N, C-alpha and C positions, 0 to 999 in steps of 0.2 A: 567356649566353644572349644568343644571336642573335635578333634581330626584324625584318632582313629579308625583306621580301616578305610578311611574317605579316598576314594579311586575319583581323578579327574582326569577326562580323558579329550584329547586335540589330534585332530587330523592334520599333520603336517608332510611337505613333498619332502623326503630325505634322499639326498644324494648317495649313491653307492656303488663305487668302482665308476664312475665317468657316466652311470645313466641313472635315471627315477624310481624309484617305488612307492608307491601311494603307502603308506603304514599310519598306524594307530598309537601315538608315543602316548604313554600313562604317565602320569606324575602324582603318585602316592604321597602322603603325609600323615605322619604320624606325630601326635602332642600328648606328651602327660603336664599336667599342670602344676606348678611350684607346688612342692611339699611331695611329688607322686612318684616323681623320679629316682632312678639310680644310676650308677656308675656303669651299669651293664648296659644301657641305651637300649634294653629289649621293647618292640612294638609288634601290637599284631600284625601278622602277613607282611611284616617288612623285615629285610636283613640288618643285623647289625653292623657296626662298624667292624671295618677290617684291617687287619696287619700285614695283609700277603696279595693287596689288589695291584693294578697295573701302575696305581699314584704313588708306592710305596718307596720305588727306585726315580721316580719322576723330577723333574726339575720345575719347582715351583718359583714363579717370579711377579710380582708386582708391576704391571705396565702404567698403571694411571693411579693414584692415589698414594697413599703411604699408611704404613701400618702404626697403629697408635704406641707409643712408647711403654703405654702399663701393660702391654700384652704381650704374646708370647711370640718367637720370631714364626715364619712362615712352615718349619718343617712341623711345625705342632698339627699342621694338616696331613700329613701324611706319615707321622710316626709313630701309628698303631697305638696310638694311646687316647685315654681318653677322660676330661676332668672327673673327679671323684665329689664336687660339690656343685651346685648351682650356680656360684660365683666367685671364679677363679681365674681371674683374668691371665695370669701368666701360662694358664693352661690352654688359650684358645688364640687363635689369630682373630684381629676387628683391625678395621681401618680407623685412621685418628678420629680422635673425638673432635665434631665439630667440621668435619668433611660430610660430604653426601654418596660416601661410599668410593667407590674405584673400580677398577678391572684387575683380575687373576689369570694368569696363563699358565696352564700345564703342557711341560715338552713332556711325551712317555717316550720320546726315544726314537719310534720307529711306527712306523701306520700298523695299527691293528683294529681287528672287528671291538666295536666296543658296543658291548650289551647293557651295561647298564652305569649311571651316575647316581651317586650316594652321595649327602652333605647331612651333616649332624650338628645343631646348634644347642646352647642351654644358658639361659639364662633367667634370673627370678620375672624381670619386667620387659621393656622392651628391644632390649639387645636379644631377645630370641627366638623372635620369626623370623625367616629369611624372605628377603625378596631379592630376588637375577634373573637375569636372562643367559641359557646355557646355549652357546655353539660350540660347533666342531667343524674341524678344517683336517686333511690331509698333508698340505702345505703343497701339493704339485699343481695347483690352479695358477696359470698367467696372471701375473699381476698380484701376487696373495700377499699381503701384509701381514706379520705376522705380530707385530707389535700394535695394532691400532688403539691406539690411545682416544682420549675424550674427544667427541665430536667426530669421530671419525666411524660410517657403520660397518660394523662388523661384516655384513652381510653383502656389503657393494666391494670387499676388498678379497673375495676369496674363503669368507664363511659362512657354514649354515647353520641360519637359527634352530634351534630343537624344541626348546622350549622357556615358558616364560612362568617363574615361582615365584607366588606370591600367598605366604603361611598366613597374614594378620589376620585376625578375627576381625569380624564387622562392630565390636562392642568389647571395652576393656584393653588393657595394656600387653595383652597377649601372651606376657610369659611362661615360662617353663621350658621343657626341652622337646626338640623338634629334629625328626627325620625325614628328609624328603628321598626319593626313591624315582629316578626316569628311567623307564624302559620303552622298550618297542615290541609291538605285538609280533614282529617277526622274528625278535630274538635278538637282532643288530641294530642298535641305535644310527650306527653308520660307520665309515672304515675311516679312521682320524690319526692321527699325531700328536695334534694340539687341541686343547678343552680349555675354553674360556668362559670366564662367568664374568658379566656384567651386575657389578653388586651395585643395590641402592639402600641407602638407610630405610627404617622403619619409621621415624618420623623424624620433621625437623622442629618440633616444638623446645626442644633443647639439646645442647649437644651430643647427647647421649643414644644417638639412634643405630649407630653402627653393632651389627650383628656379632656377638659372639659364635665365631664358626670352630667346634673342636677337631671336625676331621672332614677330608673330603675322600670320597671313593671314589676310582675308575676301575669298571671290572670288566675283563677282556671274554669272549663269548666262549674261548677255550679253557679259560682260567678252570683250576682244580678248585675241591672245597676251601673255603675262606674260613682262617682260621680269626676268630673275635680280637678286638684289640682290649687292651689289656687297661684296668686304673693308670692313668697317668702317678698317683701316689700311693705307692701300696702300704698299707701301715707294717711298721717292721715288727712290731708284737701286737698283743691282745690289746681291744680296744678299751680304750679308758674315758669313760664319759660319766662325769658326777650329775643330774639333775638337781636343780635349786628352786623351789619354790617357795614363792614368796609368803608370808603370816597370813595374807587375805585369801591365798589362793588366786589370784589373778593373775601372777603372772610366773614363768615356766623360762629358767636361764640353765641351758648346759653348757657345761664347762668340760673343753673336750683336751688332752693332754697325751693322745694317744701314739702323737710324732716327739712327744719330749715327756716320758713317765716320770721322770726324774723329779716333774714339779706336781705330779699328782698329788703328792703329800701336802704342798703348800697350796695348793690351789683348793681343795679341799677342806682344808685346817684354817686358812686364813683368811683367802679371796672369798671363798662362799657365802660367810657372813656377811661381807662388805657388800655384794652384790643384791645380796636377798633384802637388806635394808636399803640399800642406796638407789635401786632401781627404782622402786615405787615412789621413794622421795621425790625424785627426780624427774617423772613423770607428773606426780602432783606440782612441781615448781614451774613446769612448760605445758599449760594447759592451751586450749583454742578451739573456739567451737565446732563443733562436732566433731571433733580428733578424737580417735583412740589411739590409742600407743599401740605398737607390738606388744603380744602378750606372749609371744615364743621366742626367743634369741639367743643366739649361741655365741660362743666364746672360744676360739680355739689355738692352740700353742704349735708352733710349728716354723719350720727354717726358712727364715725371711729377711730379708734388709729392713732397717729402720727400727722403729719402737712399734707401733702396731697401727691398725685402718681399719674402718669398718664399711663395710657395705651393704645396705641395708639393715638386715639385723643381724648382720654374721658381725664379729668383731674379732679381726687375725692381731695374733699377739707372737711377735719375735720371740722365740724360745732365746736365745743367747741373750740379748739384751734383759730378759725378767731374770733370767739366772743371775745375773749380776746386781739388780737391782731388787732382791725380795726382802732388804730389809732398808728398803728405799724408797723408789720411788714407784716401785711395781702394781700396788692398789691403787694408789693415785692415777696411774694411767688408765688404767681399766674403767674408772670411774669416767675421765673423761671421753673415753672411747662409747662408756653407757649414754652420756648426753647426745652424742651424735645417732644412735639407735634411737634416742626419742626426737630430735629435731626433725627429720624426716622432711627437710625444705623444699626436698625435689618434687613431690608430690604436686604441688599447686603448679609448675610448670609441664607436665604430665595432662591436667585438665583444662589448663587454659594457657595457650600459646602467648596471649598477654600479660601472663606472670613475671613480674620482675624477680632477677636473682639476686641474692643476698651475698654481700661482697663477703669474702674465704676469712678477711680480719676479724669478721663480726660471728661467723658461724664457731670459729676456733676459741675466739675469745670468750664466748657466752660458755664455752664448755671450760676452758681452763678458768673462770672464773668461779663456776661452780665447784669446780673441782679444789682451786687453792684457795678460796675465802669462805666456800661452805662445807667442805668434805673435809680437809685439812688448814684450817687457816694457822692453826699451831707450826706450820714448817716453816710460813713466811716464805713460799718458795717464789711469789710473785713481787718481791722486795724491787723494787728499782734501787740502785746504788747510785754513790757520787759517780764514779766512773760511766756508768751507764745512763746519766741523764741527759747529755746531749745529743741521743740517740734515740731516745725515748720519742715515739710518735703513737698517738691515739690508734693508729690501723697498723701498728707494728704485728700487729695476730697474738694469738698465745698467752703467756704470760704478761707483754707489756699490754695487750688490750686488753686482758682481765682485770689489771689495775687500773685501767683509766675505766672501764664498767664500775668497778667496785666504787670509787670513788663518786662518778655521778650519782651512784645510787644512793651513797650514804650524802651527798650533799644537794641532789635534784629532786631523785623522783624515785619511792622504795618500789615501785610497782615496774621499773623502768624494762627489766631482763622478760618479765612475764608479758609487758605489751610489745616489743620488739620481736620477742619469740612468737607472738600471734601473728604480727604481720609477715614476719617471712617464711611462715607455713603456710600463708595464705595466699602469699604472689605478691604483696602489697609493699614491701619494704622501701625506702627511700630516705634519704640524708633528712628532708624534711621533717619525718618524723622526731626526730632530735629538737627538734625547734618549738613541736605542738606539744611535746611531752615536759621540757627543760625551761621553754622560754628562751633558748641559747641556740645557736646553729653547731653542728656536732666538731667544724674547725674552733669556734669560741671556746666550747668546752673541752678540747684539746689544750688553746691555750691555756684555761683555766688550770685544770687539770696540772700541766707542766710546772707551771706558778705553784703551786702548792706543794711539788714535791720538791721544787728549790728550795721553796722556803723552809721546809722541815730538815732538809739536810743542813741547810745553812744553822738552825737552831743547835741540831745535834753535835755540829762541828763548834758553835759556838759554848 
């Protein structure tokens, strides 16, 4: 569903300077679907994000709820910088996973004539649309409550309700880039020092329904020309992208080393052949009825903490870690992330609110199983030593769970991974499947596996 150029108009009673004015509030929504958006946030007949609006120097505070630890700080909403890609958590502010949204207040520092309030967001799935109610207040009304938390009606304590915004489409996940501009036919929304957003999540089918807000602008009626926001991460040099196409032509993988040009030669000479060969192999290993694996994906090297992370069809790689592992674990780490691109277990929860969640240990265990036992078995990277035996649990995740999965595959069901993957992707995973597939519960299998490890280590010691 497109929103370009759509204007929604509602008549509201706006309080201005102690009096009342009948006016028309216009809510204009711009939308670029996934794959069509750019970091400029340009929309037809709509303003771009600004870096010199009245909110730039304002104080932002969350008065109900809390920010997600994977997102950026509140300053992301006023810093005049916008994300450079569609799934960039650290360059957005969003309420914590699993919560129903929250309330955000802006203190402009003085009462001004507010002409516009503009909000911007960007995400490939349900975190893209915006759902909130906007209030303004000058703070001079008797009984004014500057921090109306959940359960408190702002309209009953000195706030004026301006507009309700909901950019969710009637069908589909609604991903993409959104801009919302709220203005008034008189040129002034109201005189206000405070701006309040009562923010709701876009869906409750999974914990990931809180919108990625990229920028919030408050435009004063007497404001001068707007200075457009700038990309949060600007390339330090020329764009370095290498496109890999698989032999059958079905899949295209873009390897981006723009932020780490020193890795370009390695990425093209050593990593590219691996992803060309192994991405289609992984797709074939993890089929399920009616599922089509992503045909286009990207691998981006940049400054970040940790090793690597996958979001949708984008693999993020920590350049610093990879620099130290070019002769070691670097390529295997990418293979692990390619498994996550193919898994896509969250799709079921977006289509079916009753879909079950696959435990994280199994998600990571399958990825490490394919990596350590199929891609690079010769490295024996998932072996369990005598020192680690006492701590070994089937649900310990990553290498340990990969070792467990491999043991069950070799001793009970050669098709186990394919079956578990299909169940997970269709939202019907349960521990009962282990009994169905192998005749043993997962706990029983865990004990048998651990005993087999102990027997093997005893034989080696003898």
